[in-house]
Biotite code that builds the C-alpha atoms (Angstrom):
import biotite.structure as struc

atoms = struc.array([
    struc.Atom([244.814, -44.600, 6.961], chain_id="A", res_id=1, res_name="MET", atom_name="CA", element="C"),
    struc.Atom([242.868, -42.854, 9.744], chain_id="A", res_id=2, res_name="GLY", atom_name="CA", element="C"),
    struc.Atom([239.458, -41.280, 9.440], chain_id="A", res_id=3, res_name="VAL", atom_name="CA", element="C"),
    struc.Atom([239.391, -37.489, 9.671], chain_id="A", res_id=4, res_name="ASN", atom_name="CA", element="C"),
    struc.Atom([236.087, -36.295, 11.174], chain_id="A", res_id=5, res_name="VAL", atom_name="CA", element="C"),
    struc.Atom([236.521, -32.876, 9.511], chain_id="A", res_id=6, res_name="ALA", atom_name="CA", element="C"),
    struc.Atom([236.189, -34.556, 6.117], chain_id="A", res_id=7, res_name="ASP", atom_name="CA", element="C"),
    struc.Atom([232.618, -35.555, 7.007], chain_id="A", res_id=8, res_name="TYR", atom_name="CA", element="C"),
    struc.Atom([231.512, -32.261, 8.487], chain_id="A", res_id=9, res_name="LEU", atom_name="CA", element="C"),
    struc.Atom([232.251, -30.102, 5.462], chain_id="A", res_id=10, res_name="GLY", atom_name="CA", element="C"),
    struc.Atom([233.041, -26.410, 5.562], chain_id="A", res_id=11, res_name="PRO", atom_name="CA", element="C"),
    struc.Atom([231.607, -24.377, 8.416], chain_id="A", res_id=12, res_name="PRO", atom_name="CA", element="C"),
    struc.Atom([228.317, -22.664, 7.658], chain_id="A", res_id=13, res_name="LYS", atom_name="CA", element="C"),
    struc.Atom([228.502, -18.904, 7.859], chain_id="A", res_id=14, res_name="ILE", atom_name="CA", element="C"),
    struc.Atom([225.242, -17.653, 9.307], chain_id="A", res_id=15, res_name="LEU", atom_name="CA", element="C"),
    struc.Atom([223.602, -14.620, 7.746], chain_id="A", res_id=16, res_name="GLY", atom_name="CA", element="C"),
    struc.Atom([221.739, -11.895, 9.616], chain_id="A", res_id=17, res_name="ARG", atom_name="CA", element="C"),
    struc.Atom([218.345, -13.620, 9.414], chain_id="A", res_id=18, res_name="ASP", atom_name="CA", element="C"),
    struc.Atom([219.819, -16.955, 10.524], chain_id="A", res_id=19, res_name="ASP", atom_name="CA", element="C"),
    struc.Atom([221.361, -15.304, 13.593], chain_id="A", res_id=20, res_name="LYS", atom_name="CA", element="C"),
    struc.Atom([218.184, -13.385, 14.445], chain_id="A", res_id=21, res_name="LEU", atom_name="CA", element="C"),
    struc.Atom([216.198, -16.619, 14.312], chain_id="A", res_id=22, res_name="ALA", atom_name="CA", element="C"),
    struc.Atom([218.368, -17.992, 17.123], chain_id="A", res_id=23, res_name="LEU", atom_name="CA", element="C"),
    struc.Atom([217.509, -15.134, 19.503], chain_id="A", res_id=24, res_name="ASP", atom_name="CA", element="C"),
    struc.Atom([214.702, -15.332, 21.990], chain_id="A", res_id=25, res_name="SER", atom_name="CA", element="C"),
    struc.Atom([212.686, -12.308, 23.025], chain_id="A", res_id=26, res_name="ILE", atom_name="CA", element="C"),
    struc.Atom([210.615, -12.122, 26.182], chain_id="A", res_id=27, res_name="ARG", atom_name="CA", element="C"),
    struc.Atom([208.061, -9.330, 25.817], chain_id="A", res_id=28, res_name="VAL", atom_name="CA", element="C"),
    struc.Atom([206.556, -7.327, 28.677], chain_id="A", res_id=29, res_name="ASN", atom_name="CA", element="C"),
    struc.Atom([203.085, -6.588, 27.307], chain_id="A", res_id=30, res_name="GLU", atom_name="CA", element="C"),
    struc.Atom([202.232, -4.400, 30.316], chain_id="A", res_id=31, res_name="ALA", atom_name="CA", element="C"),
    struc.Atom([205.232, -2.081, 29.874], chain_id="A", res_id=32, res_name="ASP", atom_name="CA", element="C"),
    struc.Atom([206.597, -1.895, 26.315], chain_id="A", res_id=33, res_name="PRO", atom_name="CA", element="C"),
    struc.Atom([210.123, -0.517, 26.166], chain_id="A", res_id=34, res_name="HIS", atom_name="CA", element="C"),
    struc.Atom([209.429, 1.418, 22.937], chain_id="A", res_id=35, res_name="LEU", atom_name="CA", element="C"),
    struc.Atom([206.820, 4.151, 22.598], chain_id="A", res_id=36, res_name="LYS", atom_name="CA", element="C"),
    struc.Atom([206.004, 6.936, 20.186], chain_id="A", res_id=37, res_name="ILE", atom_name="CA", element="C"),
    struc.Atom([205.889, 10.103, 22.288], chain_id="A", res_id=38, res_name="ILE", atom_name="CA", element="C"),
    struc.Atom([203.659, 12.161, 19.947], chain_id="A", res_id=39, res_name="ASP", atom_name="CA", element="C"),
    struc.Atom([201.957, 10.779, 16.835], chain_id="A", res_id=40, res_name="GLN", atom_name="CA", element="C"),
    struc.Atom([201.597, 14.336, 15.492], chain_id="A", res_id=41, res_name="GLN", atom_name="CA", element="C"),
    struc.Atom([205.379, 14.482, 15.124], chain_id="A", res_id=42, res_name="ALA", atom_name="CA", element="C"),
    struc.Atom([205.256, 11.229, 13.142], chain_id="A", res_id=43, res_name="CYS", atom_name="CA", element="C"),
    struc.Atom([202.552, 12.629, 10.880], chain_id="A", res_id=44, res_name="ARG", atom_name="CA", element="C"),
    struc.Atom([204.668, 15.647, 9.963], chain_id="A", res_id=45, res_name="LYS", atom_name="CA", element="C"),
    struc.Atom([207.841, 13.572, 9.487], chain_id="A", res_id=46, res_name="CYS", atom_name="CA", element="C"),
    struc.Atom([208.189, 13.089, 5.734], chain_id="A", res_id=47, res_name="GLU", atom_name="CA", element="C"),
    struc.Atom([211.203, 10.777, 5.538], chain_id="A", res_id=48, res_name="GLN", atom_name="CA", element="C"),
    struc.Atom([210.258, 8.449, 8.416], chain_id="A", res_id=49, res_name="LYS", atom_name="CA", element="C"),
    struc.Atom([213.819, 7.101, 8.851], chain_id="A", res_id=50, res_name="PRO", atom_name="CA", element="C"),
    struc.Atom([212.704, 4.693, 11.594], chain_id="A", res_id=51, res_name="CYS", atom_name="CA", element="C"),
    struc.Atom([210.800, 2.678, 8.988], chain_id="A", res_id=52, res_name="THR", atom_name="CA", element="C"),
    struc.Atom([213.902, 2.006, 6.899], chain_id="A", res_id=53, res_name="VAL", atom_name="CA", element="C"),
    struc.Atom([216.714, 1.806, 9.465], chain_id="A", res_id=54, res_name="THR", atom_name="CA", element="C"),
    struc.Atom([215.309, -0.656, 11.997], chain_id="A", res_id=55, res_name="CYS", atom_name="CA", element="C"),
    struc.Atom([217.220, -3.896, 11.328], chain_id="A", res_id=56, res_name="PRO", atom_name="CA", element="C"),
    struc.Atom([214.200, -6.053, 12.190], chain_id="A", res_id=57, res_name="VAL", atom_name="CA", element="C"),
    struc.Atom([211.577, -3.865, 10.442], chain_id="A", res_id=58, res_name="ASP", atom_name="CA", element="C"),
    struc.Atom([209.633, -2.948, 13.607], chain_id="A", res_id=59, res_name="ASN", atom_name="CA", element="C"),
    struc.Atom([208.338, 0.419, 12.360], chain_id="A", res_id=60, res_name="TYR", atom_name="CA", element="C"),
    struc.Atom([205.595, 0.857, 9.763], chain_id="A", res_id=61, res_name="HIS", atom_name="CA", element="C"),
    struc.Atom([204.035, 4.014, 8.385], chain_id="A", res_id=62, res_name="SER", atom_name="CA", element="C"),
    struc.Atom([200.273, 3.875, 7.989], chain_id="A", res_id=63, res_name="GLU", atom_name="CA", element="C"),
    struc.Atom([198.332, 5.675, 5.235], chain_id="A", res_id=64, res_name="ALA", atom_name="CA", element="C"),
    struc.Atom([197.309, 8.475, 7.617], chain_id="A", res_id=65, res_name="ASP", atom_name="CA", element="C"),
    struc.Atom([200.956, 9.144, 8.635], chain_id="A", res_id=66, res_name="GLY", atom_name="CA", element="C"),
    struc.Atom([200.588, 7.293, 11.938], chain_id="A", res_id=67, res_name="HIS", atom_name="CA", element="C"),
    struc.Atom([203.637, 5.187, 12.819], chain_id="A", res_id=68, res_name="THR", atom_name="CA", element="C"),
    struc.Atom([203.072, 1.729, 14.267], chain_id="A", res_id=69, res_name="THR", atom_name="CA", element="C"),
    struc.Atom([205.716, -0.033, 16.372], chain_id="A", res_id=70, res_name="ILE", atom_name="CA", element="C"),
    struc.Atom([205.918, -3.813, 16.512], chain_id="A", res_id=71, res_name="TYR", atom_name="CA", element="C"),
    struc.Atom([208.167, -3.875, 19.571], chain_id="A", res_id=72, res_name="TRP", atom_name="CA", element="C"),
    struc.Atom([207.744, -7.584, 20.236], chain_id="A", res_id=73, res_name="ASP", atom_name="CA", element="C"),
    struc.Atom([210.697, -8.426, 17.968], chain_id="A", res_id=74, res_name="SER", atom_name="CA", element="C"),
    struc.Atom([212.996, -5.553, 18.992], chain_id="A", res_id=75, res_name="CYS", atom_name="CA", element="C"),
    struc.Atom([216.676, -6.483, 19.291], chain_id="A", res_id=76, res_name="ILE", atom_name="CA", element="C"),
    struc.Atom([217.431, -3.403, 21.449], chain_id="A", res_id=77, res_name="GLU", atom_name="CA", element="C"),
    struc.Atom([219.962, -1.806, 19.113], chain_id="A", res_id=78, res_name="CYS", atom_name="CA", element="C"),
    struc.Atom([218.690, 1.740, 19.773], chain_id="A", res_id=79, res_name="GLY", atom_name="CA", element="C"),
    struc.Atom([218.857, 2.818, 16.125], chain_id="A", res_id=80, res_name="THR", atom_name="CA", element="C"),
    struc.Atom([215.301, 4.154, 16.196], chain_id="A", res_id=81, res_name="CYS", atom_name="CA", element="C"),
    struc.Atom([215.883, 6.661, 18.983], chain_id="A", res_id=82, res_name="ARG", atom_name="CA", element="C"),
    struc.Atom([219.109, 7.902, 17.391], chain_id="A", res_id=83, res_name="VAL", atom_name="CA", element="C"),
    struc.Atom([217.707, 8.267, 13.851], chain_id="A", res_id=84, res_name="ILE", atom_name="CA", element="C"),
    struc.Atom([214.400, 9.984, 14.731], chain_id="A", res_id=85, res_name="CYS", atom_name="CA", element="C"),
    struc.Atom([214.731, 13.647, 13.649], chain_id="A", res_id=86, res_name="PRO", atom_name="CA", element="C"),
    struc.Atom([212.077, 14.698, 16.202], chain_id="A", res_id=87, res_name="TYR", atom_name="CA", element="C"),
    struc.Atom([213.502, 12.687, 19.125], chain_id="A", res_id=88, res_name="GLN", atom_name="CA", element="C"),
    struc.Atom([210.016, 11.243, 19.314], chain_id="A", res_id=89, res_name="ASN", atom_name="CA", element="C"),
    struc.Atom([210.774, 7.678, 20.397], chain_id="A", res_id=90, res_name="ILE", atom_name="CA", element="C"),
    struc.Atom([210.904, 6.750, 24.049], chain_id="A", res_id=91, res_name="SER", atom_name="CA", element="C"),
    struc.Atom([213.312, 3.826, 24.344], chain_id="A", res_id=92, res_name="TRP", atom_name="CA", element="C"),
    struc.Atom([214.537, 2.021, 27.446], chain_id="A", res_id=93, res_name="LYS", atom_name="CA", element="C"),
    struc.Atom([216.066, -1.333, 28.188], chain_id="A", res_id=94, res_name="TYR", atom_name="CA", element="C"),
    struc.Atom([213.414, -3.857, 29.195], chain_id="A", res_id=95, res_name="PRO", atom_name="CA", element="C"),
    struc.Atom([213.559, -4.552, 32.932], chain_id="A", res_id=96, res_name="ALA", atom_name="CA", element="C"),
    struc.Atom([213.085, -7.670, 35.005], chain_id="A", res_id=97, res_name="GLY", atom_name="CA", element="C"),
    struc.Atom([214.392, -10.323, 32.631], chain_id="A", res_id=98, res_name="GLY", atom_name="CA", element="C"),
    struc.Atom([212.409, -9.104, 29.644], chain_id="A", res_id=99, res_name="PHE", atom_name="CA", element="C"),
    struc.Atom([213.954, -8.305, 26.278], chain_id="A", res_id=100, res_name="GLY", atom_name="CA", element="C"),
    struc.Atom([216.250, -10.063, 23.854], chain_id="A", res_id=101, res_name="VAL", atom_name="CA", element="C"),
    struc.Atom([218.554, -12.981, 24.708], chain_id="A", res_id=102, res_name="SER", atom_name="CA", element="C"),
    struc.Atom([221.236, -13.539, 22.109], chain_id="A", res_id=103, res_name="TYR", atom_name="CA", element="C"),
    struc.Atom([222.096, -17.172, 21.556], chain_id="A", res_id=104, res_name="ARG", atom_name="CA", element="C"),
    struc.Atom([224.761, -16.631, 18.940], chain_id="A", res_id=105, res_name="TYR", atom_name="CA", element="C"),
    struc.Atom([227.391, -13.935, 19.491], chain_id="A", res_id=106, res_name="GLY", atom_name="CA", element="C"),
])
């Protein structure tokens, strides 16, 4: 009776969202961030702040004074923030020159 290697490997592991994100690498351009808030006054008057709940990697945070802070160093470049902002107040561009996210797992 032959040995079946598949019997030793077990079932394939299905990776969840956080497992897949952990495999990505992000090269940040500190001198030229690809995400910017255009006008903080618009953020202060925005009551729902959809950017803070729709970003898949939780890059947007609302401060007590209504100011919105972006943590762009973990951005996966999905573009959700610029689409969801009711004030069109987010400047978003693809990082240039080899910066940005590199997906390691499809």
